[in-house]
N, C-alpha and C positions, 0 to 999 in steps of 0.2 A: 663654628669648629672647622679647622682645617684638617683633613685626613689625606694620607697618601693615597694617589689614585683618584681622588675626587676633586671636583672643581670647588673652590671656596664660595661660601655664600656672599662673602663681602664683594666678589666679582660678579656673581650670578644675580643679585638682587639689589644692585646699586641704582643710581639716579640716571644713568643713561637710557633715553627712551628707546633706543635700538635693541636693548637686551631682550632676550627672547621670552622668558617666562618669569613670573614671580608668584612665590607661595606666601599665602596668609593664612592666619589662624594658627593651626598646629605648626610650629617651626621645624624645618627640616633638620636632620642630623647631618645630611650631606647631599650633594648634588653632583652628577658626572653629566659630561657633555659629550655626546656622540659627534664625531667631526666628519662623518660620511657625507660625501656629496651626492648620494643617491637618494632620490626622492620618493622611492618605493613604489613607482608606477612604471608599468610597462606600456611603451608607445607603439601603435596608436591607442588611443583610449586612456581611460583614467581609473580603471579599477586598480585598487590598493591590493597588491599580491602579497605584501609583506605584513602580516597582522603584528601589531605591537603588543607583546605579550611576556608575562613574567612567570616564574616558577621559583619555588623554594625547596633546599633540602634542610637537614639540621644544622648545616654548616655554611650554606652559600645561598646566594641568589642568582638567577639565571634570566637573562633579558634577551629576547629575540628582537632584534631592531634592524630594518632594511635587510632582511635575509641572513644576517649574521647572528651568531649566538655568544654571549658575553657571560662570564661568571664573575661575581663580587663576593668578597666577604661582608659581613655585617657592618664592619667598619669603614666600607667604602673602597678598599683596595681591589683593584682589579686583578683576578687570578689567571684568567686565560681568555682567548678570543678563538672562535672556530668558524668556518664557513657554513656549518651546518645547521643554521637556524631555521624558523617556520618559513614556509612559502605556501600561500593557499589560493589557487585559482578556482577552487570549488566552493560553491555557495551551500552545500549540503549539511555542513556541520555547525555553521555558525562561527562564532569566536572560538578557536581552539588555541590551546597553550602548549607549552613544553611540559613533559610529566616526568617526575621522578617517582619510578615504581621499582621496588625490590633492588635498590642500590644501582640502577642503571638510569640515565637521563635519555628521554625519546622525544624526537622531533619528527614532524611529518612535512614532506614537501609535495603538495599537489600542483602539478604544473599545467599551463594551458595545453589542451589537446588529450587531457584525460590520463596522464601518466602520474602515478603517485608512488612515492618512496618513503618507507619507514626507516629512520636512523637511530641506531643505538649508540650512545656516547658514554665515555667513562666521565662521571660527573666532577672528578677531581682534576682531570686534565683537558677535557674536550676532545680527547682522541676518539675517532670512529672506531667503534668495536665491530660493526656489521652494518649492513643495510639490505633493505629487502623491497624488491619492485616487481610486484606480480602482475602489473597491467590495471588500469583503472585508478581513479582517485581512492586515496584511503581514508577510513575513519580514525579517529583519535584511537589508540591502543589501550589495551589492558594487560596487566602482568600480574602473575602470582604463582608461586611454587613452581619456579623454573619453566614456565610457559608464558608466551605471549600471544594475545588474540588481537586480530585487527581484520577489519571488514574491507573488501574491495567493492567496485561496482558489481561484480558477479558472485564473489565467494566470501565465506568466512574462513580466515586462515588462522591455524595455530602453528606457533614457532617454538623452537628450543631458544630459551632466553639468552643462552650462553654463546650460540652461534649464529642464530638467525636462520637456521636451517628448518624448513617447513615440515612439521610432523604429520598434518592431515589438513585438508580442506573439505568444506562442505558447500552445497549449493551449487551453482551453475545452471544454465538453461533457464527455464521459467522459476526455478527456486533460487532465490537470491536473499542476500542479507545485507540490505542497505544500512542498518544501523550500527552505531558503535557498540562492541560488546563490553561485557564484564565478566571477570572471573571471580566466582565465590564458591566455597565449599566443594573445589574439585570439578566444578561445572562451568561452562562457557555458556553466557545467557546473551542472545541477540534477538533483534526483532526482525522477521523475515518480510518479503515483500507482501505478503498477505497480512501484514500487521499483527501476526501472532508473536508472543514471545516464545522463544524456543530454547531449552536447556539441553546442551550437548556435553557428553562425558569429555573432560579437558585431556584425558589419555588416549582415547579412541576416536573420538569425533562422533560417536553414536548418539542419536537423539535418545534422550531420556524422557522427556516430557514436552507438552506444547500447550500455551496456555492463551485464552482469549482475554482481551482487555474490554470487550463489550459486555452489556447487561440486557436481560430479557431476551436472550437467545441469539443476540447481534453477535457475530463473530469477528475476529480481528480487533481492529480500533486502537491498538497501541501505537504511539508515534514513532515511526521508523528511524526519524534522524535525532530524536531526542537522547539525551545522556541517560546511561544506565549507571547507577551508582552502586557499588557493592559494599557491604558491610556485615563481615561475619559470614553467616549463612543466609543472608537476606540481599535481594537486590531491589533498588527502587527505580521506577521509571513512571512515564507519564502516559495517560489515555485522555480522551475528552471528558470523562467523568472525574478527572484529577489524579492525583498522586497515588501510585499502588506499591505496596510492599510484598514481595513474593518470595517465597522459599526456593532458594537455589537447588535445594535437595530435590524436591519433588513437585515444584510449580504450585505449591499451595498458597493461597492468599492469605496473608498475615492480617493486612487491613487494607482498605481503599478509602480515600476521603477527597472532598473538594477544597480542601484549604489552599489558599494562595494559588488562585487562578493564573493561567499563563505561565506556568513554571518554567524556569531554566534548570540547571542542573542542581542537585542536592548535595549537602555537605554533612555527613554523620558525625556525631561527637558525644560521647558520655550520656547516651541514652536519648538524646535529641537530634533531630534532623533540621539543618538550616537550609532554607530554600529563598531563592529569589523568584518573585512573580510580579504580576502586574498590580497587585496590592501593596507590594513593598517587599521587606525582609521579614520572614517568619520563623519561629521555632516550631517544630512539629513533633508531638507525641501520639502515636496510635492513630494517625489520620487527622488529627485535630491540632489546630493552632494553639499554643500556650501564650503566645504573645506576637503580634504583628506590628512593624514600624512602617508607615506610609513612607514612600520616598517620592518627593516631587520630580517631575521630569524624567521618570524611570526609564522612558523609553531610550533615553540616551546611554544607558547602561545595564539595561536588564538582562541582556546576553552574557555578561561578564561573570566569570566564576568569582565566588565569594572567598575570602581567605579568613582562615580560622587559626588561631594561635594565642597563648598567653591570655586566655579568659576573655578576648575580644574577638568579634566578627567584623571584618572590614570589606567595604564595598566602594565601587566607583561609579560616579556619573561623569559626563563630560565637565571638567573643571573642578571636581569635588571628590574628595577622599574622605569617608565617613566611617566611624567605628561604634560598635554597639556592645554593650555587656552581653556575654553569651547567657546568662542566667535569666536576666530581666528584660533585655531589649533597650535598657536605658542608653541614651546617647552617651559616648565617652569623650570623643573629639572629633573636629572636622578641620580639613585643610583644604583651601581653594587654590587653584593653579590657573593663572590668566596669562594672556600674551601681552604685549606691551600697549596693545590698543584697548585693553581691558576685557577681551572676549574670552570666553571659556575654552581651554585647551583640551583637545580629545585625550582621554587617558586609557590606558591598559587596564587589564584586571589588576588587582593588588596580590602582592605575595608577602607573607610573613615568617618570619623565624628569629628566635633569639631576641624578642622584644623589638624587633625593627620590621616596619612595613615600607614595601618598595612599590613604586609605580612608574611606568614609563609615560612620558608627555610628549605627545606627537605635536610639537609646535612648528617644525620645520622654518625655523626663524631664518632670516637672510644674513645675520651675523652671529657668531658665537658670543660668549660671555665677556670676551675681551673687546669685542667690537670690531675685529680685524679679520675675519674670515668670510668668504662667500659662502652662502648656505646652500642647502638647508642643513640646519643641525638641529637635533632633538636631545632630550634629557631624561636621565631616571632620577626620581627623587626618593629619598629614604627618611622616613618619619619615625621618631620613637613610639612604640605601641603603648 
C-alpha cells in the first residue's frame, strides 16, 4: 500500500540485494526512509549519542532519529520535522524516549561535558515552547497538574508546565536526587542519593515523607536510576527485592513482590501492571505475576519501553517486533526486520496508537530504497496492530 509521505513497500522490499531492510512475518502498512547522512556518532569515538526512539499521542507518532524529531500521522504522512530530537551522552537513565505528557511533547538533550536541556514542544507543530538548562545531565521528566519535574546531577526541579519557569528546587550539596521523578496525587516522588524514595509536595517542594526500600532494618536500597511509574495515587519502582507499589500520598507500601526479576519500566493499565524483565514480559497484580511470556535474547531489548494500546502489548528485541494479548499473554503477531545480509537490525522501542505500531530500524544502509543515495539511511516501519 502506498501512502503519502511514506516509501512504498514495492521499492523497499524488492529483490535488489543492496536494499537496506526487509520485514517478514507481519506485513507493514508503510515504511518511511530517513535520508540524513549523519551516522549518529560523535568523532572521535563511537558512542551513539542519538538514541533511536519513538512515542505516540492519540493522533500521531513521534520519531527521534539522528538528533532530529519527526511527526507522522497513522497513515504515514509526515506532519513536521524539528531539530529538537533526543540527544543522550549520559549513561545514567538507559534508553530514554520522547514523552507526550499533559498535551506537551518533551525531549531531553544530554550533551558531552554534563550539560542537559529539557525541551517542551507543541505536539501538533513541533514548535519549541520553552527549554530548561539548569546544569548537569537531566533525567526523563514527569508532568501532571500544570507542573513538570526533572532531576539534574544535583537537584530535583519543579517547573511551570506552561512557561518552563522553575517553581522550586530541592537537593544540592550532599542531598541529591539522581533518579527520574514521577508526579502522582500532587506529590513529586524521586529517589535520593541515599537510595530512599522521597515524596515532596508538588506545590511547595516540602518533603512529606521518606521511604526505605530495604528489609530487616536495612535503609535505602531503591534503585536511583530506575524508572518510577505513576498510576493514580500510586507509584511503582524497583528495589533489589523486586517491584514496589507505594502510596504517593503518605509513602505507605501497597505491596512489594519479586515478580519479573531485572525489571525495566512498568506500564499500568486496567488494574494490571505490565513489566519487562529478565524473565520476559509479565502482567502483575498485587505484586504477583498473572502471566509471564519468556523472551529469547531479551538482553537485546529488555531496556526498551513497552507499548500498550488496542488490547495488545508490543515489545522489540533486535530484529523482531512482537505483540501479546494484554489479558492472557497469548502471542498475537510477530514481524522480523533484517538487513540485506540477513542480520537482525537494531530496533527502537515500539509506539502504538489508532491500531498502528511503529518502530525505528537503525540499519544505516549504504543506499536508500531506490539504490541511488550514499548512506547511511534508516527507516521507520508501521505495522497494523
